[in-house]
C-alpha positions as CSV (number, residue, x, y, z in Angstrom):
1,M,-113.8,-19.1,2.1
2,K,-110.3,-18.4,0.9
3,H,-110.0,-17.5,-2.8
4,V,-106.5,-17.7,-4.2
5,T,-105.1,-16.8,-7.7
6,C,-101.7,-18.1,-8.8
7,S,-99.8,-17.6,-12.0
8,G,-96.4,-18.2,-13.6
9,S,-94.1,-21.2,-13.6
10,P,-95.1,-24.4,-11.7
11,Y,-92.8,-23.4,-8.8
12,Q,-94.2,-19.8,-8.8
13,I,-97.7,-21.1,-8.8
14,G,-97.0,-23.4,-5.9
15,Q,-95.2,-20.7,-3.9
16,Q,-98.1,-18.3,-4.3
17,H,-100.5,-21.0,-3.2
18,G,-98.3,-21.8,-0.2
19,Q,-98.0,-18.2,0.9
20,A,-101.6,-17.2,0.4
21,A,-103.1,-20.4,1.9
22,K,-100.6,-21.1,4.6
23,T,-103.3,-21.2,7.3
24,E,-105.4,-23.7,5.3
25,I,-102.3,-25.8,4.5
26,D,-101.3,-25.9,8.2
27,G,-104.9,-26.8,9.0
28,S,-104.9,-29.6,6.4
29,I,-101.7,-31.1,7.9
30,A,-103.2,-30.9,11.4
31,F,-106.4,-32.6,10.2
32,Y,-104.7,-35.4,8.3
33,T,-102.1,-35.9,11.1
34,E,-105.0,-36.8,13.4
35,F,-106.9,-38.7,10.7
36,F,-104.0,-40.9,9.7
37,E,-103.2,-41.6,13.4
38,Q,-106.8,-42.7,14.0
39,R,-107.5,-44.6,10.8
40,A,-104.2,-45.9,9.6
41,K,-102.1,-46.0,12.8
42,L,-99.5,-43.8,11.1
43,S,-97.7,-40.9,12.7
44,W,-97.0,-37.8,10.5
45,P,-93.3,-38.7,10.2
46,Q,-94.4,-42.2,9.0
47,V,-96.9,-40.6,6.6
48,R,-94.1,-38.5,5.1
49,D,-91.9,-41.5,4.7
50,V,-94.7,-43.2,2.7
51,A,-95.1,-40.0,0.6
52,R,-91.4,-39.9,-0.2
53,G,-91.8,-43.2,-2.0
54,F,-93.9,-41.5,-4.7
55,L,-91.2,-38.9,-5.6
56,P,-88.8,-40.9,-7.8
57,W,-91.5,-41.7,-10.4
58,L,-93.2,-38.3,-10.2
59,E,-89.8,-36.6,-10.7
60,A,-89.2,-38.7,-13.8
61,S,-92.7,-38.6,-15.3
62,F,-94.3,-35.4,-14.0
63,P,-91.5,-33.1,-12.8
64,E,-93.8,-30.0,-13.0
65,Y,-96.0,-31.4,-10.3
66,V,-93.0,-31.9,-8.0
67,D,-91.8,-28.3,-8.8
68,E,-95.3,-27.0,-7.9
69,M,-95.4,-29.0,-4.6
70,K,-91.9,-27.7,-3.8
71,G,-93.2,-24.2,-4.3
72,V,-96.2,-24.8,-2.0
73,A,-93.8,-26.2,0.6
74,D,-91.4,-23.2,0.4
75,G,-94.3,-20.7,0.3
76,A,-95.8,-22.2,3.4
77,G,-92.5,-22.8,5.2
78,L,-92.8,-26.6,5.2
79,E,-90.9,-29.6,3.9
80,L,-91.7,-31.0,0.5
81,E,-92.7,-34.4,1.9
82,S,-95.5,-32.9,3.9
83,I,-97.0,-31.4,0.8
84,V,-96.6,-34.6,-1.2
85,A,-98.3,-36.4,1.7
86,L,-101.4,-34.1,1.3
87,N,-101.4,-34.8,-2.5
88,V,-101.2,-38.6,-2.0
89,R,-103.5,-38.7,1.0
90,T,-105.9,-41.1,-0.9
91,E,-103.0,-43.5,-1.5
92,I,-101.7,-43.4,2.0
93,A,-105.0,-44.5,3.4
94,F,-106.2,-46.3,0.3
95,G,-107.9,-49.0,2.3
96,L,-109.4,-46.7,4.9
97,M,-110.9,-43.6,3.3
98,S,-114.5,-42.9,4.0
99,D,-115.6,-39.8,2.1
100,G,-118.9,-40.2,0.3
101,C,-119.7,-38.3,-2.8
102,T,-122.4,-38.5,-5.5
103,A,-121.6,-37.2,-9.0
104,L,-123.3,-36.8,-12.4
105,S,-122.6,-35.6,-15.9
106,W,-125.3,-34.8,-18.4
107,K,-124.8,-34.0,-22.1
108,T,-127.7,-32.6,-24.2
109,S,-127.7,-31.4,-27.8
110,D,-126.9,-27.9,-26.7
111,A,-125.3,-28.1,-23.2
112,S,-122.9,-30.1,-21.0
113,F,-123.1,-30.3,-17.2
114,L,-121.1,-31.9,-14.4
115,A,-122.1,-31.8,-10.8
116,Q,-121.2,-33.3,-7.4
117,N,-121.8,-33.1,-3.7
118,W,-118.4,-33.4,-2.0
119,D,-118.8,-35.2,1.4
120,W,-116.0,-35.3,4.0
121,R,-115.2,-34.7,7.6
122,F,-116.7,-31.4,8.9
123,E,-113.4,-30.5,10.6
124,Q,-111.8,-30.0,7.2
125,T,-114.2,-27.2,6.2
126,P,-112.0,-24.3,7.2
127,N,-109.2,-25.6,5.1
128,M,-111.0,-25.5,1.8
129,V,-109.6,-23.2,-0.9
130,A,-111.1,-21.9,-4.2
131,L,-107.9,-22.0,-6.3
132,R,-107.4,-20.3,-9.6
133,I,-104.3,-21.3,-11.6
134,E,-103.2,-19.3,-14.7
135,Q,-100.5,-21.3,-16.5
136,P,-100.2,-20.4,-20.2
137,P,-100.1,-22.2,-22.6
138,K,-102.0,-24.7,-20.5
139,P,-105.7,-23.9,-19.7
140,T,-106.5,-21.7,-16.8
141,I,-108.0,-23.8,-13.9
142,H,-110.5,-22.8,-11.3
143,M,-111.2,-25.5,-8.7
144,M,-112.3,-26.4,-5.2
145,T,-109.4,-28.0,-3.2
146,E,-108.0,-28.5,0.2
147,G,-105.1,-26.3,1.3
148,G,-101.9,-27.7,-0.2
149,I,-103.5,-30.1,-2.7
150,I,-102.7,-29.1,-6.3
151,G,-105.5,-31.0,-8.0
152,K,-109.2,-31.6,-7.1
153,I,-112.7,-30.7,-8.3
154,G,-113.4,-28.0,-10.9
155,L,-113.1,-26.9,-14.5
156,N,-110.8,-25.1,-16.9
157,S,-110.9,-22.5,-19.6
158,A,-111.0,-25.2,-22.3
159,G,-114.4,-26.4,-21.0
160,V,-113.1,-29.5,-19.3
161,G,-114.4,-30.4,-15.9
162,V,-113.7,-33.2,-13.3
163,T,-115.2,-34.7,-10.2
164,L,-114.0,-37.4,-7.8
165,N,-115.6,-40.3,-5.9
166,A,-113.7,-42.2,-3.2
167,I,-113.7,-46.0,-3.5
168,M,-112.2,-48.6,-1.1
169,A,-110.3,-51.3,-2.9
170,P,-106.9,-52.8,-2.0
171,G,-103.8,-51.9,-3.8
172,V,-101.5,-48.9,-4.3
173,S,-98.9,-48.2,-7.0
174,Y,-95.8,-46.0,-6.7
175,D,-95.3,-45.7,-10.5
176,K,-98.7,-44.3,-11.5
177,L,-100.4,-41.0,-11.0
178,P,-101.8,-40.5,-7.4
179,C,-105.5,-39.8,-7.5
180,H,-105.4,-36.0,-6.8
181,L,-102.6,-35.5,-9.4
182,A,-104.7,-37.4,-11.9
183,L,-107.4,-34.8,-11.3
184,R,-104.9,-32.1,-12.0
185,T,-103.9,-33.9,-15.1
186,V,-107.5,-33.7,-16.3
187,L,-107.7,-30.0,-15.5
188,N,-104.4,-29.4,-17.5
189,S,-106.0,-31.0,-20.5
190,T,-107.7,-29.3,-23.5
191,S,-110.3,-32.0,-24.0
192,R,-111.9,-35.0,-22.4
193,E,-110.2,-37.2,-25.0
194,E,-106.7,-35.8,-24.1
195,A,-107.3,-36.4,-20.4
196,E,-108.6,-39.9,-21.0
197,T,-105.6,-40.8,-23.1
198,I,-103.1,-39.6,-20.6
199,L,-104.8,-41.4,-17.6
200,R,-105.1,-44.6,-19.6
201,R,-101.5,-44.5,-20.6
202,V,-100.0,-43.8,-17.1
203,G,-102.6,-45.3,-14.8
204,V,-103.9,-44.2,-11.4
205,A,-102.2,-45.2,-8.2
206,S,-105.2,-46.2,-6.1
207,A,-108.9,-46.8,-6.3
208,C,-111.2,-43.9,-7.1
209,H,-113.8,-42.9,-9.7
210,I,-113.1,-39.9,-11.9
211,T,-115.8,-38.3,-14.0
212,I,-114.3,-36.3,-16.9
213,A,-116.5,-34.1,-19.1
214,D,-116.1,-31.3,-21.7
215,A,-118.4,-28.9,-23.5
216,S,-118.4,-30.8,-26.8
217,T,-118.4,-34.5,-26.1
218,G,-120.0,-34.8,-22.6
219,G,-118.8,-37.1,-19.8
220,I,-117.2,-40.4,-19.2
221,G,-116.5,-42.2,-15.9
222,L,-113.2,-43.8,-15.2
223,E,-113.4,-46.5,-12.5
224,C,-109.8,-46.8,-11.3
225,T,-107.9,-49.2,-9.2
226,A,-104.1,-49.6,-8.7
227,L,-104.3,-52.4,-11.3
228,D,-106.7,-51.2,-14.0
229,I,-109.0,-48.5,-15.4
230,V,-112.5,-49.5,-16.6
231,E,-114.6,-47.0,-18.6
232,M,-118.2,-46.1,-17.8
233,P,-119.5,-44.3,-20.9
234,M,-122.6,-42.1,-21.1
235,D,-125.9,-43.9,-21.4
236,Q,-128.4,-43.3,-24.2
237,N,-129.7,-40.2,-22.4
238,G,-126.2,-38.6,-22.3
239,T,-125.8,-39.2,-18.6
240,C,-123.1,-40.7,-16.4
241,T,-123.4,-41.1,-12.7
242,H,-121.4,-42.6,-9.8
243,S,-121.2,-42.8,-6.0
244,N,-118.7,-44.8,-3.9
245,H,-118.4,-48.4,-5.0
246,L,-117.1,-50.2,-8.1
247,V,-119.9,-50.8,-10.5
248,K,-117.8,-52.6,-13.1
249,Q,-115.7,-55.8,-12.8
250,H,-112.0,-55.2,-11.9
251,K,-108.9,-57.2,-11.2
252,V,-109.6,-56.4,-7.5
253,E,-112.8,-56.3,-5.5
254,D,-113.9,-53.3,-3.5
255,K,-115.2,-53.2,0.0
256,L,-118.5,-51.5,0.2
257,F,-117.3,-49.1,2.9
258,L,-120.4,-46.9,2.6
259,Q,-123.5,-49.2,2.6
260,D,-125.6,-46.3,1.3
261,S,-123.6,-46.0,-1.9
262,P,-125.8,-48.1,-4.2
263,F,-128.9,-46.3,-2.8
264,R,-127.4,-42.9,-3.7
265,L,-126.5,-44.0,-7.1
266,N,-130.0,-45.4,-7.8
267,R,-131.5,-42.3,-6.2
268,I,-129.6,-39.8,-8.4
269,Q,-130.6,-41.7,-11.5
270,E,-134.2,-41.7,-10.4
271,L,-134.1,-37.9,-9.8
272,M,-132.5,-37.3,-13.2
273,N,-135.2,-39.3,-14.9
274,G,-137.7,-36.8,-13.5
275,I,-136.0,-33.9,-15.3
276,D,-136.9,-33.1,-18.9
277,K,-134.1,-30.6,-19.6
278,P,-131.1,-30.1,-17.2
279,S,-130.0,-26.7,-16.0
280,V,-127.8,-25.4,-13.2
281,E,-130.9,-24.7,-11.1
282,K,-132.5,-28.2,-11.6
283,L,-129.2,-30.0,-10.9
284,S,-128.7,-27.9,-7.8
285,E,-132.1,-29.1,-6.6
286,I,-131.1,-32.7,-7.1
287,L,-128.1,-32.2,-4.9
288,K,-130.4,-31.1,-2.1
289,D,-132.2,-34.5,-1.9
290,E,-132.4,-35.9,1.7
291,K,-134.1,-39.2,1.1
292,N,-132.4,-41.9,3.3
293,Y,-131.2,-39.1,5.7
294,P,-128.5,-38.8,7.1
295,T,-126.8,-41.0,4.4
296,A,-128.5,-39.2,1.6
297,I,-127.2,-37.4,-1.5
298,C,-127.2,-34.3,0.7
299,R,-125.3,-36.0,3.5
300,A,-125.4,-35.1,7.2
301,L,-123.6,-36.2,10.3
302,G,-125.4,-38.9,12.2
303,E,-125.1,-42.4,13.8
304,K,-124.6,-43.9,10.3
305,S,-122.5,-41.1,8.9
306,T,-119.2,-39.6,10.0
307,S,-119.1,-37.2,7.1
308,E,-121.4,-34.6,5.6
309,T,-121.6,-32.5,2.4
310,L,-119.0,-29.8,2.6
311,F,-119.9,-28.2,-0.7
312,S,-121.9,-28.8,-3.8
313,I,-120.8,-27.8,-7.3
314,V,-122.7,-27.6,-10.6
315,M,-120.6,-26.9,-13.7
316,D,-122.1,-25.6,-17.0
317,L,-119.2,-26.5,-19.2
318,T,-120.8,-25.0,-22.3
319,Q,-121.1,-21.6,-20.6
320,G,-117.8,-22.0,-18.9
321,F,-118.7,-21.5,-15.2
322,A,-119.5,-23.5,-12.0
323,Q,-121.8,-22.6,-9.2
324,V,-120.5,-23.6,-5.8
325,K,-122.6,-23.7,-2.6
326,M,-120.6,-24.1,0.6
327,G,-122.0,-26.4,3.3
328,R,-125.0,-28.7,2.9
329,P,-127.0,-27.4,-0.1
330,T,-130.2,-27.4,2.0
331,E,-128.7,-25.0,4.6
332,D,-127.4,-21.4,4.5
333,G,-123.9,-21.0,3.1
334,E,-121.7,-19.0,0.8
335,V,-122.5,-19.2,-2.9
336,F,-120.0,-18.1,-5.6
337,E,-118.9,-18.9,-9.1
338,L,-115.8,-20.5,-10.5
339,K,-115.0,-19.0,-13.9
340,P,-111.6,-19.9,-15.4
């Protein structure tokens, strides 16, 4: 597992990312080149053309992200459009993505947790990076990401954490924040409220579900499409859960691309009901659940599943750390902490 620390200006952060993770970035491009050809019938030059369409709005609205992506490109010896393509990969294949993930947040009187299994194609495993970004005066970030992608799943030094669930629903917007840059925006924020406010104001460019939580106020789910954002607040028990389908009503309808998504959502709620007081250890056990195998919370490859759990993460936002387990949580794999 590659661990990378970057610091300085947005361009310097990107350049260090590009230099240190060049192998993983090249691997990500190779993976998505094949993926887009198979699933979206787009060649990599066509993918880069689509990615170029996001630049005018990003340069006007979030120039620091463009600077960081330029740094990644220069550090890795690549063109900017290839790095933008990685960061808008959800939008490019917005109607075709099929990564399944199950996420939860849980706020108690004295603690706040956020957890997820991240499920995706096994071939992308070698291209994962644990990325630490030091960017004063903004919070320090420690996240799990794919080589070349500047925002994903993790937490920051202000006690804010974020997770992601893919959703298949039509529509893409070139004048809103691409999904992965929306995640980075959360991780740049000093509170859940600040992150929510920004995402509501600028919108998200494609369908996804983002869970935002912090140490003091707990979690909220934002079900996003290219047309709207609908909130999913914590329930009376202080919990918020999601999988891979739209639970609320939106201006567009999703396509239930993973038939097991409702099952996993019900299952994680059932398992959480069996816990009196959450902890990193107890939530880690939930993420091992294999009921409905292979399309379980702990996902595996099989006739009904083209993806599997590549890592699990449990964040203790009150204590300011996350425990990451690489691979399926029921199997042997590297375990380490993220501590921004």
